[in-house]
C-alpha positions in Angstrom: 0.0 0.0 0.0 1.4 3.4 -1.1 1.5 6.0 1.7 -0.4 9.2 1.0 1.8 12.3 0.5 2.4 14.3 3.6 1.6 17.9 4.3 4.6 20.1 3.9 6.0 21.8 7.0 6.0 25.5 7.6 5.2 28.3 10.1 1.8 29.0 11.4 0.4 32.3 10.0 -2.0 34.9 11.3 -5.5 34.6 10.0 -6.7 36.0 7.6 -3.4 37.5 6.2 -1.1 34.5 6.7 2.5 35.7 6.2 1.8 38.6 3.9 3.5 41.1 6.2 6.7 39.1 6.6 6.9 38.3 2.9 6.3 41.8 1.7 8.7 43.3 4.3 11.6 41.2 3.0 10.8 38.4 0.5 14.4 37.3 0.2 14.8 36.8 3.9 11.4 35.1 4.2 12.1 32.6 1.4 15.6 31.9 2.8 14.1 31.2 6.2 11.5 28.8 4.7 14.3 26.8 3.0 16.7 26.8 5.9 14.3 26.1 8.7 11.7 23.8 7.0 13.6 21.9 4.4 13.4 21.4 0.6 9.6 21.6 0.5 8.1 24.3 2.8 4.6 25.9 3.0 3.3 29.2 4.1 0.2 31.3 3.3 -0.3 34.7 1.7 -3.9 35.5 2.7 -5.9 32.6 1.3 -3.1 31.5 -1.1 -1.1 28.5 -0.1 2.6 28.9 -1.2 5.0 26.1 -1.5 8.8 26.9 -1.6 10.9 24.2 -3.3 14.6 24.4 -2.6 16.3 21.4 -4.2 17.6 21.1 -7.8 15.7 17.9 -8.4 12.4 19.5 -7.3 13.0 22.7 -9.3 13.6 20.6 -12.4 10.4 18.6 -11.6 8.3 21.8 -11.8 10.1 23.7 -14.6 10.9 20.8 -16.9 9.6 17.3 -16.1 6.0 18.2 -15.2 5.9 21.8 -16.5 2.6 21.1 -18.2 0.9 20.7 -14.8 1.7 24.4 -14.0 1.1 27.8 -15.4 2.7 31.2 -14.6 2.3 32.5 -11.1 0.5 35.5 -9.8 3.4 37.9 -10.1 3.6 37.4 -13.9 -0.2 37.3 -14.2 -0.2 40.7 -12.6 2.7 41.8 -14.7 0.4 41.6 -17.7 -0.8 45.1 -16.6 2.5 46.3 -18.0 3.7 43.6 -20.4 0.4 42.4 -21.9 0.6 39.0 -23.6 4.3 39.0 -24.3 6.7 36.0 -24.2 7.2 36.4 -20.5 3.5 36.3 -19.5 1.6 34.5 -22.3 0.6 30.8 -22.1 -0.3 27.8 -24.2 -0.6 27.9 -28.0 -0.4 31.7 -28.2 3.0 31.7 -26.3 4.3 28.9 -28.6 3.3 30.9 -31.7 5.0 34.1 -30.4 8.1 32.1 -29.5 8.3 30.7 -33.0 8.1 34.2 -34.5 10.7 35.7 -32.1 13.3 32.9 -32.1 15.1 33.8 -35.3 16.1 37.2 -33.9 18.2 35.4 -31.2 20.2 33.0 -33.4 23.9 33.0 -32.6 24.9 34.6 -36.0 22.4 37.4 -35.4 23.6 37.9 -31.8 27.3 38.1 -33.0 26.2 40.9 -35.4 25.0 43.0 -32.4 28.5 42.9 -30.7 29.8 46.0 -32.5 26.8 48.1 -31.4 27.1 46.9 -27.8 30.7 47.9 -27.6 30.2 51.2 -29.4 27.7 52.3 -26.8 30.0 51.1 -24.0 32.8 53.2 -25.5 30.5 56.3 -25.5 29.7 55.7 -21.8 33.4 55.3 -21.1 34.2 58.5 -22.8 31.6 60.3 -20.7 33.0 59.3 -17.3 35.5 61.5 -15.6 38.3 60.4 -13.2 37.2 60.9 -9.6 33.5 61.6 -10.3 30.9 59.8 -8.3 28.3 57.8 -10.4 25.2 55.9 -9.5 26.4 52.8 -11.3 22.9 51.4 -11.3 21.6 54.4 -13.3 24.6 54.3 -15.6 24.1 50.7 -16.5 20.4 51.2 -17.0 21.1 54.0 -19.5 23.7 52.0 -21.3 21.7 48.8 -21.7 18.6 50.8 -22.7 20.6 52.3 -25.6 22.0 48.9 -26.5 18.6 47.2 -26.6 17.0 50.0 -28.5 19.6 49.9 -31.2 20.3 46.2 -31.5 16.8 44.9 -31.2 14.8 47.8 -32.6 17.4 49.7 -34.6 16.1 52.8 -32.9 17.9 55.6 -31.1 16.1 55.5 -27.8 19.0 57.2 -26.0 17.2 60.5 -26.5 14.3 58.9 -24.7 16.5 57.3 -22.0 15.6 59.7 -19.2 11.9 59.6 -19.8 11.9 55.8 -20.3 14.1 55.3 -17.3 11.9 57.4 -15.1 8.7 55.7 -16.3 10.3 52.2 -15.7 11.4 53.3 -12.2 7.9 54.4 -11.5 6.4 51.2 -12.8 8.8 49.1 -10.7 8.2 51.1 -7.6 4.4 50.5 -8.0 4.7 46.8 -8.8 4.4 46.0 -5.1 1.0 47.7 -5.2 -0.1 45.3 -7.9 1.0 42.4 -5.8 -1.1 43.3 -2.8 -3.8 40.8 -1.7 -7.1 41.8 -3.3 -5.2 44.3 -5.6 -7.6 43.2 -8.4 -10.4 44.9 -6.4 -8.2 47.9 -5.5 -7.6 48.6 -9.2 -11.2 49.4 -9.7 -10.8 52.4 -7.3 -9.3 55.7 -8.5 -6.4 55.5 -6.0 -3.2 57.5 -6.5 -0.9 54.5 -7.1 -3.1 53.2 -9.8 -3.2 56.6 -11.6 0.6 56.9 -11.3 1.1 53.4 -12.8 -1.2 54.1 -15.7 0.6 57.4 -16.5 4.0 55.6 -16.4 2.7 52.8 -18.6 1.2 55.4 -21.1 4.7 57.1 -21.3 6.3 53.8 -22.2 3.5 52.9 -24.7 4.1 56.2 -26.5 7.7 55.4 -27.1 7.0 51.8 -28.2 4.0 52.7 -30.5 6.0 55.5 -32.1 8.8 53.1 -33.0 6.3 50.5 -34.4 4.5 53.2 -36.5 7.8 54.6 -37.9 8.9 51.1 -38.9 5.6 50.0 -40.5 5.7 53.2 -42.6 9.3 52.6 -43.7 8.7 48.9 -44.6 12.3 47.7 -45.0 14.0 44.9 -43.1 16.8 46.2 -40.9 17.8 42.8 -39.6 16.8 43.4 -36.0 14.2 41.9 -33.7 11.5 44.4 -34.7 12.1 43.6 -38.4 11.8 39.9 -37.6 8.5 40.4 -35.8 7.1 42.8 -38.4 7.8 40.5 -41.3 7.2 37.2 -39.5 4.4 34.9 -40.7 3.3 31.9 -38.6 3.9 29.2 -41.2 2.9 26.4 -38.7 -0.4 28.2 -37.8 -2.7 30.6 -39.5 0.0 32.3 -41.7 -0.7 35.7 -40.2 1.6 38.2 -38.6 1.4 40.3 -35.4 -1.0 43.1 -34.8 0.4 46.4 -33.4 -0.8 45.4 -30.0 1.0 42.0 -30.1 4.1 43.8 -31.3 3.8 46.3 -28.4 3.6 43.5 -25.9 6.6 41.7 -27.2 8.7 45.0 -27.5 7.6 46.0 -24.0 8.8 42.6 -22.7 12.1 42.9 -24.5 12.5 46.5 -23.3 12.1 45.3 -19.7 13.9 41.9 -19.9 16.5 43.1 -22.4 17.8 46.0 -20.4 16.6 45.9 -16.8 18.0 42.5 -16.1 21.4 43.0 -17.7 21.7 46.5 -16.1 21.1 45.0 -12.7 23.6 42.2 -13.3 26.3 44.6 -14.3 25.6 47.0 -11.4 26.0 44.2 -8.9 29.1 43.0 -10.7 30.8 46.5 -10.3 29.8 46.5 -6.6 31.2 43.0 -6.0 34.5 43.8 -7.9 35.0 46.8 -5.7 34.8 44.6 -2.6 37.1 41.9 -4.0 40.4 43.5 -5.3 42.0 40.1 -6.1 39.2 39.2 -8.5 39.3 42.6 -10.0 43.1 42.3 -10.6 42.7 39.0 -12.3 39.9 40.4 -14.5 42.1 43.3 -15.5 44.9 40.9 -16.3 42.7 38.9 -18.7 41.5 42.0 -20.4 45.0 43.3 -20.9 46.1 39.9 -22.3 43.2 39.3 -24.6 42.4 42.9 -25.8 45.9 44.4 -25.8 44.4 47.9 -25.3 41.7 47.8 -27.9 37.9 47.5 -27.5 36.5 43.9 -27.4 34.8 42.3 -30.4 32.5 39.3 -31.0 35.5 37.2 -31.7 36.9 38.0 -28.2 33.8 36.7 -26.5 34.8 33.0 -26.3 38.3 34.1 -25.1 37.1 36.2 -22.2 36.5 33.2 -20.0 37.3 34.8 -16.6 35.2 37.8 -17.5 32.3 35.5 -18.1 33.0 33.7 -14.8 32.9 37.1 -13.0 29.5 37.8 -14.5 28.2 34.3 -13.7 29.3 34.5 -10.1 27.7 38.0 -9.8 24.4 36.5 -11.1 24.7 33.7 -8.5 24.8 36.2 -5.6 22.4 38.8 -7.1 20.3 37.0 -9.8 18.3 39.6 -11.7 15.4 37.1 -11.8 15.3 36.2 -8.1 12.3 33.9 -8.0 10.0 31.9 -10.4 6.3 31.3 -9.6 4.0 28.6 -10.9 0.4 27.9 -10.2 -0.5 24.2 -9.9 -3.2 23.2 -12.4 -3.8 19.9 -10.7 -2.6 18.0 -7.5 1.1 17.3 -7.7 3.4 15.3 -5.5 7.1 16.4 -5.0 9.5 15.1 -2.4 6.8 13.1 -0.8 4.6 16.1 -0.2 1.3 17.0 -1.8 1.0 20.3 -3.6 -2.8 20.8 -4.0 -4.3 22.2 -7.2 -4.4 26.0 -7.1 -1.4 26.3 -4.9 1.5 28.7 -5.8 4.9 27.1 -6.1 8.0 29.4 -5.7 11.5 28.4 -6.7 14.0 31.1 -5.8 17.3 31.6 -7.6 18.4 33.9 -4.8 17.9 31.1 -2.2 19.1 28.2 -4.3 22.3 30.1 -5.4 23.3 30.5 -1.8 22.6 27.0 -0.6 25.7 25.7 1.2 25.2 22.2 0.0 26.1 23.2 -3.5 28.0 26.5 -2.8 30.6 26.2 0.0 31.0 29.6 1.7 28.0 30.8 -0.3 28.4 34.5 0.6 32.0 34.6 -0.8 32.4 36.1 -4.3 34.5 33.5 -6.1 34.4 33.3 -10.0 36.3 30.0 -9.8 33.0 28.3 -9.0 32.4 28.6 -12.8 35.3 26.7 -14.2 34.1 23.9 -16.5 35.1 21.3 -13.9 33.2 23.1 -11.1 30.1 23.5 -13.2 30.1 19.8 -14.1 30.2 18.8 -10.5 26.9 20.5 -9.5 23.3 19.5 -10.2 21.8 21.4 -13.2 19.3 23.4 -11.3 21.6 24.5 -8.5 22.1 27.5 -10.8 19.4 28.8 -13.1 19.6 32.6 -13.6 17.6 32.3 -16.9 15.0 29.9 -15.6 14.6 26.5 -17.2 12.6 24.2 -19.4 10.5 25.4 -22.4 10.1 28.9 -20.8 13.9 29.4 -20.4 14.8 33.0 -21.5 14.9 33.3 -25.3 17.4 36.1 -25.0 20.0 34.2 -22.8 22.6 34.1 -25.5 22.2 37.9 -26.1 22.4 38.6 -22.4 25.7 36.6 -21.9 27.4 38.4 -24.8 26.1 41.8 -23.8 27.1 41.4 -20.1 30.6 40.2 -21.0 31.4 42.7 -23.7 30.0 45.7 -21.8 32.0 44.8 -18.7 35.1 44.2 -20.7 34.8 47.4 -22.7 34.4 49.5 -19.5 36.7 47.7 -17.1 39.7 47.9 -19.5 39.7 51.6 -18.8 37.9 52.0 -15.5 37.8 50.7 -11.9 34.8 51.7 -9.7 35.1 52.2 -6.0 32.2 52.2 -3.6 31.6 55.7 -2.4 32.4 56.3 1.3 29.4 55.9 3.5 27.3 54.2 0.8 24.5 52.0 2.1 23.8 49.5 -0.6 20.6 47.4 -0.3 18.5 45.1 -2.4 15.0 45.8 -3.7 13.3 42.7 -5.0 10.6 43.8 -7.5 10.1 42.1 -10.9 13.9 42.1 -10.9 16.5 42.3 -8.1 17.3 46.0 -8.2 19.6 48.0 -5.9 17.6 49.7 -3.3 16.9 53.4 -2.7 20.1 55.4 -3.5 21.4 53.0 -6.0 25.1 52.1 -5.9 27.1 55.3 -5.7 30.7 54.6 -6.9 33.7 56.7 -7.7 35.3 56.3 -11.1 39.1 55.6 -11.2 40.8 55.9 -14.6 43.2 53.0 -15.1 44.9 54.5 -18.2 48.0 56.7 -17.8 
């Protein structure tokens, strides 16, 4: 006789809110506590929603890969539709598969390699603008840089002139995302509350930029070889042989706008912060750049040779993963690790928590790029590290992100070191992505060239 699955352990909550206060106050600490105190399957409640935290590579693979059809996107991404619409990140089922087919060609390796020159050119412009001894908010600097890169490489549009407006609108949207995640926020949205009005104004500002680009390109009609051209001219050969409407284009471009610059900008900002705290790592990075680049800007051909630079970025995304958690809603009862996850439950797997698990990462708080040698990677389970998610929904732009992160860091670090400003208080702000908290990351630029 097979034993019935057990009920997962977890803390007792306060009716009727459960653990909403603890989770909202510090989600990273709360998820870490669940894993460390209650094991690889832990349960807590957010109001009436049962939440199961999975913290073992085998269980993460079970949900994201093996039995992914039993789950759909969690509430965070359902709510993110208020900004992203039905883009690749938020859509489901046949519609998602169609959009993925249409977008995939824009991210083939040959196409990505063609973007390298633009990436480096924008990094060189940023480098030329910095001044020795000036204090920069490296978070804002990386946001501006990656916005320019994603605008030019994926839309062939100069959005740098819109960078301040787009950056401010995105910051406003991010700051209000917590409001969208409140229990019963679907009801609150029907009220004319100030946060709702601010969110809608910020979204309208972003829409204006996106729809302007779409209109200009439809009017022009030629194929520029970028993501937008791919989407504008794509026809679903396996389906109804139609293309995308302006609204579908808007949703995909908004998703790429967010995922294509927000995540890489955060990864680079945390990388600069970690390098400033680890001078031995920084010295080894500079030695590789001097040897490989010999004083010139990097190119696509240098990317496979910048192994240590890539390891630095990988280790930075271990400690500060831009996507810090993945949520899935159970479409049916599911058993994992001997515990029952009832239909309708929310499953959370957290990159931030898994990437700091001492079973797979000795001295997990230590910044050590050597964790990403080929031998070290081969010794760990697959889902002990998953900054780009996993399974069919793994990030379509992963190859683009790796090349962008490595080349931008190489182009800037060959000329500059950044030192954390005296008295800086750096914190994390887990929203849709893992951003630096209020005040950003103030750093002093140090010119490495004579």
